[in-house]
C-alpha positions as CSV (number, residue, x, y, z in Angstrom):
1,M,258.8,131.9,132.2
2,L,258.9,135.4,133.6
3,N,258.9,136.0,137.3
4,G,259.5,139.6,138.5
5,N,263.0,140.6,137.3
6,L,264.0,137.0,136.5
7,F,263.1,134.8,133.6
8,S,263.8,131.1,133.3
9,F,263.3,128.3,130.9
10,R,263.6,124.5,131.1
11,G,264.4,122.5,128.1
12,E,263.8,118.7,127.9
13,G,265.3,116.7,125.1
14,I,265.9,119.4,122.6
15,W,267.6,121.6,125.2
16,G,269.4,118.7,127.0
17,D,267.1,118.9,130.1
18,S,268.6,122.2,131.4
19,L,267.3,124.9,133.6
20,L,268.5,128.5,133.1
21,V,267.7,131.5,135.3
22,I,268.7,134.9,134.2
23,D,268.3,138.3,135.9
24,L,266.5,140.1,133.1
25,K,267.1,143.6,134.5
26,W,270.9,143.1,134.7
27,F,271.0,141.4,131.4
28,I,269.2,144.3,129.7
29,L,271.4,146.9,131.5
30,A,274.5,145.0,130.4
31,A,273.4,144.9,126.8
32,V,272.4,148.6,126.7
33,G,275.5,149.7,128.5
34,F,277.8,147.9,126.1
35,L,275.8,149.3,123.1
36,A,276.2,152.9,124.5
37,C,279.9,152.4,125.0
38,Y,280.2,151.0,121.5
39,I,278.4,154.0,119.9
40,F,280.4,156.5,122.1
41,S,283.7,154.8,121.0
42,L,282.7,155.0,117.4
43,L,281.9,158.7,117.7
44,C,285.2,159.4,119.3
45,L,287.0,157.4,116.6
46,R,285.3,159.4,113.9
47,A,286.1,162.7,115.7
48,R,289.8,161.8,115.8
49,M,289.8,160.8,112.1
50,I,288.5,164.1,110.7
51,Q,291.9,165.6,111.3
52,N,294.6,165.8,108.6
53,F,292.6,164.3,105.8
54,S,291.3,165.9,102.6
55,K,287.6,166.1,101.8
56,V,287.8,163.2,99.4
57,Q,289.5,161.1,102.1
58,L,286.9,162.1,104.6
59,N,284.1,161.1,102.3
60,E,285.9,157.8,101.8
61,I,286.2,157.3,105.6
62,N,282.6,158.1,106.3
63,A,281.3,155.9,103.5
64,M,283.4,152.9,104.8
65,L,282.6,153.5,108.4
66,S,278.9,153.8,107.6
67,E,278.9,150.4,105.8
68,I,281.0,148.7,108.5
69,L,278.7,150.1,111.2
70,E,275.7,148.9,109.2
71,V,277.3,145.4,109.3
72,N,277.4,145.5,113.1
73,F,273.7,146.2,113.4
74,K,272.6,143.8,110.7
75,S,274.5,140.7,112.0
76,N,275.4,139.1,115.3
77,S,277.2,136.3,113.4
78,L,281.0,136.5,113.2
79,A,281.0,134.6,109.9
80,N,278.5,137.0,108.2
81,A,280.1,140.2,109.8
82,S,283.6,139.3,108.8
83,Q,282.6,138.4,105.2
84,S,280.6,141.6,104.8
85,I,283.6,143.7,106.1
86,L,285.9,141.9,103.6
87,I,283.6,142.9,100.8
88,V,283.5,146.5,101.9
89,L,287.3,146.7,102.2
90,K,287.9,145.1,98.9
91,R,285.5,147.4,97.1
92,F,287.0,150.6,98.6
93,Y,290.6,149.6,98.3
94,G,290.6,147.6,95.1
95,I,293.2,145.1,96.6
96,D,293.7,141.6,95.1
97,F,293.7,139.6,98.4
98,I,292.2,140.4,101.8
99,S,292.3,138.1,104.8
100,I,290.6,138.8,108.1
101,L,291.9,136.8,111.0
102,L,290.7,136.2,114.6
103,Y,293.2,135.7,117.4
104,N,292.9,132.4,119.3
105,E,294.2,133.1,122.7
106,K,294.3,129.4,123.7
107,S,296.6,128.4,120.8
108,D,298.3,131.8,120.5
109,H,297.6,131.7,116.8
110,F,295.7,133.7,114.2
111,E,292.9,131.9,112.4
112,I,291.3,133.1,109.1
113,I,287.5,133.8,109.4
114,A,287.1,135.5,106.0
115,S,289.4,135.6,102.9
116,N,289.2,135.6,99.1
117,V,292.4,133.5,98.9
118,S,292.2,129.9,97.7
119,S,291.8,127.4,100.6
120,Q,295.1,125.7,99.9
121,H,297.0,128.9,100.9
122,L,295.1,129.6,104.2
123,K,297.3,127.7,106.6
124,A,300.4,129.4,105.1
125,I,298.8,132.8,105.6
126,E,297.8,132.0,109.2
127,S,301.4,131.0,110.0
128,Y,302.8,134.1,108.3
129,C,300.5,136.4,110.2
130,T,301.2,134.7,113.5
131,E,305.0,134.9,113.0
132,T,304.8,138.5,111.7
133,Y,302.8,139.6,114.7
134,K,305.4,138.1,117.1
135,T,308.2,140.1,115.4
136,L,306.2,143.3,115.0
137,G,307.5,145.0,118.1
138,R,306.1,148.4,118.7
139,S,305.1,149.0,115.1
140,S,301.5,149.1,114.3
141,A,301.8,147.5,110.9
142,K,304.2,145.5,108.7
143,V,304.5,146.8,105.1
144,R,306.4,144.7,102.5
145,A,307.0,145.5,98.8
146,A,309.1,143.8,96.1
147,E,310.1,145.7,93.0
148,G,310.5,143.6,89.9
149,G,309.6,140.3,91.7
150,T,307.4,138.8,94.3
151,L,307.5,138.5,98.0
152,T,309.1,135.4,99.4
153,Y,307.0,134.4,102.4
154,P,305.0,131.1,102.0
155,S,302.4,131.1,99.2
156,A,303.1,134.8,98.3
157,D,305.3,133.8,95.3
158,E,302.8,131.2,94.1
159,R,300.1,133.9,94.1
160,G,302.2,136.6,92.5
161,V,302.0,138.9,95.6
162,C,304.3,141.9,95.3
163,F,302.9,144.0,98.2
164,S,301.5,143.1,101.6
165,Y,300.2,145.2,104.5
166,F,299.7,143.4,107.9
167,T,298.2,145.0,110.9
168,P,296.8,143.7,114.2
169,L,293.2,144.6,115.2
170,R,293.0,145.8,118.8
171,Y,290.1,147.3,120.8
172,N,290.9,148.9,124.2
173,Q,294.4,147.4,124.0
174,K,292.9,143.9,123.6
175,L,294.1,141.9,120.6
176,I,291.0,140.9,118.6
177,G,292.6,139.7,115.3
178,A,294.5,140.9,112.3
179,I,294.0,142.0,108.6
180,L,296.4,141.1,105.8
181,L,296.1,143.1,102.5
182,E,298.0,141.7,99.5
183,N,298.4,143.0,96.0
184,K,299.9,141.6,92.8
185,S,301.2,145.1,91.9
186,T,303.2,147.6,94.0
187,N,302.3,150.6,91.8
188,V,298.9,151.5,93.2
189,M,299.9,150.7,96.8
190,I,303.2,152.7,96.7
191,Q,301.3,155.7,95.4
192,K,299.0,155.4,98.4
193,K,301.7,155.5,101.1
194,D,300.1,158.6,102.5
195,R,296.9,156.6,103.2
196,Y,298.5,154.0,105.5
197,D,297.3,156.1,108.4
198,L,293.8,156.0,106.8
199,Y,294.0,152.2,106.8
200,E,294.8,152.2,110.5
201,K,291.8,154.3,111.4
202,V,289.4,152.2,109.3
203,F,290.9,149.0,110.8
204,N,290.2,150.4,114.3
205,S,286.5,150.5,113.5
206,T,286.7,147.0,112.1
207,A,288.2,145.8,115.4
208,L,285.3,147.6,117.2
209,V,282.7,145.8,115.1
210,L,284.3,142.4,115.6
211,E,284.6,142.9,119.3
212,N,281.0,143.8,119.5
213,V,280.0,140.6,117.6
214,L,282.2,138.5,119.8
215,Y,280.6,140.1,122.9
216,T,277.2,139.2,121.6
217,E,278.2,135.7,120.8
218,N,279.7,135.3,124.3
219,L,276.4,136.4,125.9
220,I,274.5,133.8,123.9
221,R,277.2,131.2,124.8
222,L,276.5,131.8,128.5
223,T,272.9,130.6,127.9
224,S,274.1,127.6,125.9
225,T,275.5,125.2,128.4
226,D,273.8,122.0,129.4
227,Q,273.2,122.2,133.2
228,L,273.8,118.5,133.9
229,T,276.9,117.7,131.9
230,G,278.5,121.1,131.5
231,V,279.0,120.7,127.8
232,Y,277.1,122.8,125.2
233,N,273.4,122.2,124.6
234,R,271.1,122.1,121.6
235,R,270.8,125.9,121.6
236,F,274.5,126.2,121.0
237,I,274.3,123.6,118.1
238,D,271.6,125.6,116.4
239,M,273.4,128.9,116.8
240,T,277.0,127.8,116.0
241,L,276.7,125.1,113.3
242,A,275.1,127.5,110.8
243,E,277.9,130.0,111.4
244,Q,280.6,127.3,111.0
245,L,279.0,126.0,107.8
246,S,279.1,129.6,106.4
247,I,282.7,130.1,107.4
248,H,283.9,126.8,106.0
249,R,281.9,127.2,102.8
250,N,283.3,130.7,102.2
251,L,286.9,129.6,102.8
252,G,286.6,126.3,101.0
253,L,287.5,124.3,104.1
254,S,286.2,120.9,105.3
255,F,284.7,120.0,108.6
256,S,283.0,116.9,110.1
257,I,280.1,116.1,112.4
258,A,280.0,113.0,114.6
259,M,276.7,112.0,116.3
260,F,277.0,109.4,119.1
261,D,275.0,107.9,121.9
262,I,275.7,105.6,124.8
263,D,274.9,102.0,124.1
264,H,272.1,100.4,126.3
265,F,271.8,103.6,128.3
266,K,268.4,102.7,129.6
267,K,269.8,99.8,131.6
268,F,271.9,102.2,133.7
269,N,268.8,104.2,134.7
270,D,266.7,101.0,135.2
271,T,269.4,99.1,137.1
272,Y,271.2,101.7,139.2
273,G,268.8,104.7,139.2
274,H,268.6,108.0,137.4
275,A,271.4,109.6,139.5
276,F,273.8,106.9,138.3
277,G,272.5,107.5,134.7
278,D,273.3,111.2,135.2
279,L,276.8,110.3,136.2
280,V,277.2,108.2,133.1
281,L,276.1,111.1,130.9
282,T,278.4,113.5,132.7
283,E,281.5,111.3,132.7
284,V,281.2,110.2,129.1
285,S,280.6,113.7,127.7
286,N,283.5,115.2,129.8
287,Y,285.9,112.5,128.7
288,V,285.2,113.4,125.0
289,K,285.5,117.1,125.8
290,R,288.9,116.6,127.4
291,N,290.2,114.9,124.3
292,L,289.2,117.5,121.7
293,D,291.4,120.2,120.2
294,E,290.7,123.9,120.1
295,N,288.8,123.6,116.7
296,S,286.4,121.0,118.0
297,W,283.6,120.9,120.6
298,I,280.9,118.6,122.0
299,A,277.2,119.4,122.7
300,R,274.4,117.4,124.1
301,Y,271.9,116.9,121.4
302,G,269.2,115.3,123.6
303,G,268.8,112.5,126.0
304,E,271.9,110.3,125.7
305,E,272.8,111.5,122.2
306,F,275.7,114.0,121.6
307,L,277.1,115.9,118.7
308,I,280.9,116.5,118.1
309,F,282.0,119.2,115.7
310,F,285.5,118.9,114.1
311,G,286.4,122.2,112.5
312,R,289.0,122.7,109.8
313,S,289.6,119.0,109.5
314,Q,290.1,116.3,106.9
315,P,287.7,113.2,106.9
316,E,290.5,110.7,107.3
317,E,291.8,112.5,110.4
318,V,288.3,112.7,111.9
319,Y,287.7,109.0,111.5
320,Q,290.9,108.2,113.3
321,K,290.1,110.6,116.1
322,V,286.5,109.3,116.5
323,E,287.8,105.7,116.6
324,E,290.3,106.8,119.3
325,L,287.4,108.3,121.3
326,R,285.3,105.1,120.9
327,Q,288.2,103.0,122.1
328,G,288.9,105.4,125.0
329,L,285.2,105.2,126.2
330,E,285.4,101.4,126.0
331,R,288.3,101.4,128.4
332,L,286.6,104.0,130.7
333,E,285.4,102.8,134.2
334,L,282.7,104.8,135.8
335,T,281.9,104.7,139.5
336,D,279.9,106.4,142.2
337,G,282.0,104.8,144.9
338,K,279.7,101.9,145.2
339,T,279.0,100.7,141.7
340,T,281.6,100.5,138.9
341,V,280.5,100.0,135.3
342,S,282.0,100.2,131.8
343,V,280.3,101.8,128.8
344,T,280.4,101.7,125.0
345,A,279.1,104.2,122.4
346,S,278.1,104.1,118.7
347,F,279.1,106.8,116.3
348,G,278.0,108.2,112.9
349,V,280.1,110.6,111.0
350,C,279.6,112.9,108.0
351,S,282.0,115.4,106.4
352,F,281.5,118.7,104.5
353,P,281.8,119.4,101.6
354,K,281.4,115.7,100.6
355,H,278.0,115.9,102.3
356,D,276.4,119.3,101.7
357,G,273.1,121.0,102.5
358,S,271.6,122.8,105.5
359,V,272.7,122.2,109.1
360,N,269.7,119.9,109.6
361,D,270.6,118.0,106.5
362,L,274.2,117.3,107.8
363,I,272.9,116.3,111.3
364,Q,270.4,113.9,109.7
365,I,273.2,112.3,107.5
366,A,275.4,111.8,110.6
367,D,272.4,110.5,112.6
368,N,271.6,108.0,109.8
369,A,275.1,106.7,110.0
370,L,274.8,106.4,113.8
371,Y,271.6,104.4,113.3
372,R,273.5,102.0,111.1
373,S,276.1,101.6,113.8
374,K,273.5,100.7,116.4
375,H,271.8,98.2,114.1
376,T,275.0,96.4,113.0
377,G,276.4,95.5,116.4
378,R,276.9,98.8,118.3
379,N,280.2,100.1,119.7
380,K,281.5,101.1,116.3
381,V,282.1,104.1,114.0
382,T,280.1,104.3,110.7
383,I,281.1,106.8,108.0
384,A,278.1,108.2,106.0
385,D,278.0,107.2,102.3
């Protein structure tokens, strides 16, 4: 609904019964201002890069920058943007392995968002990049080469890696992520030592694109919080699950989805009133939120039903975690100062890639498992077949 310089919308059910009011004028000014700064930064970057490079190198720089810039305007999805950048870099540099990582400030750890390395090696690469960054000091990159053998850091020997080039990605002094280039031969890379500076310039533009995509995602995230419970809403599910499905599919990683709802929720509204029902929704969802790790999140799917996403996780671990959440909710006492009650919840869980398909397919599979929990006694966890 548009009203002067403000627009608002109310969502019931699908949006988790939330009301959002945004100052349209300031929202547009912020978006336009950021885009203008982004374009200006890119032009300055290109101006600095035209110095000290041959015509062939300049053509290479311009071609890569054009493609990376095109990625930025074609996608506001981190998964799609990082995968597209990986393809561009691999084609221009002809390197065996490329990994693009994002810095997780909460865990102080790098996490791979795009890579052409087999999934069993990804955790080793993340650990190597995290440790390498911590010992980097004032250097802008870490170059390693092994003549007549392979490098010795975890998974390098197994993959036959003889050369590696690690560099952090920064924008305006802010750490965005990192890139790791790895090659099975040192010959080509040693011959291109004079191009290390070229790498740095191109990676600066990569950091710029990733920061822009993250900024866009954060703007959307601000409109994706359920106003009652404070957890994410249905909009966030629709926006984020498709991206996570793409990332996990590209990297060959597994994840799980748990759907749950509060058993006999209607009796809280009917017996104690809707305000007490709201308290139950808020306390239950925030208990779950407090007990999730940095790769997991909870969102209100609608009414008293919630969705939990467990990223980069194994099905056995997720079942154990969901069972712990169920038992924790069973022990929870909820009170408004006058009335004290206990609650239980029923869960349904599905796991990718055992269960594959679209986002809606996965949600439906988990929801069907939840349905079986509710019709076979409630207060239990059911794993989808």
